C-alpha positions in Angstrom: 42.9 -10.8 -11.8 41.4 -12.7 -9.0 43.4 -15.9 -8.0 42.0 -18.2 -5.3 42.7 -21.8 -4.1 39.1 -22.5 -3.9 36.6 -23.7 -6.6 34.4 -20.4 -6.4 35.0 -16.8 -6.2 32.8 -15.3 -3.2 30.1 -13.0 -4.7 30.5 -14.2 -8.3 29.0 -17.0 -10.4 31.2 -18.7 -12.9 29.8 -18.0 -16.3 32.5 -20.1 -18.4 35.3 -22.5 -17.6 38.2 -21.5 -20.1 40.7 -24.1 -19.3 44.0 -25.1 -17.4 46.5 -22.4 -17.0 50.0 -22.7 -15.5 53.2 -21.1 -15.1 56.6 -22.3 -14.0 60.1 -21.1 -13.1 63.3 -23.0 -12.5 66.0 -21.3 -10.5 69.4 -22.2 -9.1 71.7 -20.2 -7.0 75.5 -19.9 -8.2 78.2 -22.1 -6.8 79.3 -19.5 -4.2 75.8 -19.4 -2.4 75.7 -23.1 -2.5 79.0 -23.2 -0.6 77.5 -20.7 1.9 74.5 -22.7 2.3 76.2 -25.9 2.9 78.0 -24.3 5.9 74.6 -22.7 7.1 73.1 -26.1 6.8 75.7 -27.6 9.3 75.1 -25.1 11.9 71.3 -24.8 11.5 68.9 -22.2 10.9 67.0 -20.8 7.9 68.7 -21.1 4.5 67.7 -17.5 3.7 69.3 -17.4 0.1 67.3 -20.6 -0.8 64.1 -19.1 0.6 64.6 -15.9 -1.3 65.3 -18.0 -4.5 62.0 -19.7 -4.0 60.0 -16.8 -3.4 61.3 -15.0 -6.5 60.5 -18.3 -8.4 56.9 -18.4 -7.1 56.4 -14.6 -8.1 57.7 -15.5 -11.6 55.6 -18.6 -12.0 52.4 -16.7 -10.7 52.8 -14.0 -13.1 53.2 -16.3 -16.1 49.9 -18.0 -15.2 48.2 -15.0 -14.8 49.4 -13.6 -18.1 48.1 -17.1 -19.8 44.9 -16.6 -18.1 44.4 -13.2 -19.4 45.5 -14.3 -22.9 42.3 -16.3 -22.8 40.0 -13.4 -21.5 39.7 -14.9 -18.0 38.7 -12.7 -15.0 40.0 -15.1 -12.4 41.9 -18.3 -11.8 40.2 -20.8 -9.4 41.7 -24.0 -7.6 45.1 -22.4 -7.7 47.8 -24.9 -6.5 51.8 -24.6 -6.3 53.9 -27.4 -6.7 57.9 -27.9 -6.3 60.2 -30.3 -7.7 63.8 -30.7 -7.9 65.3 -30.5 -11.5 68.9 -31.0 -10.6 71.3 -30.5 -7.5 70.8 -27.0 -6.7 67.9 -26.2 -9.0 64.2 -26.4 -8.2 61.2 -26.0 -10.5 58.2 -24.1 -9.2 55.0 -24.7 -10.8 51.6 -23.1 -10.1 48.6 -24.2 -12.0 44.6 -23.4 -11.8 41.5 -23.1 -13.9 40.9 -19.9 -15.9 37.4 -18.8 -15.7 34.9 -15.9 -16.8 32.8 -14.6 -13.9 29.5 -12.9 -13.8 28.4 -10.9 -10.5 25.5 -12.6 -8.8 
């Protein structure tokens, strides 16, 4: 599956727009990690556990979006975008969305 953040795929024409597709994931670290990250925040530096949590969420959300596009018979997803929102303290939603399309070679 081709996934791009542009409105075209180089070397292809868009034959048909199949519609909006998205995937999301909500993740939270457990209390022990939150306490550890609070201390890390006080001294500065990267909050690696949270970085890892968000990276895992992005991968899950992207895979869910791709599966939805495949179920529509898509060859690609154009205009892919990620967004993040806080759901509650210590939990974040990652959402990715784009337009599923059928392609034909030029």
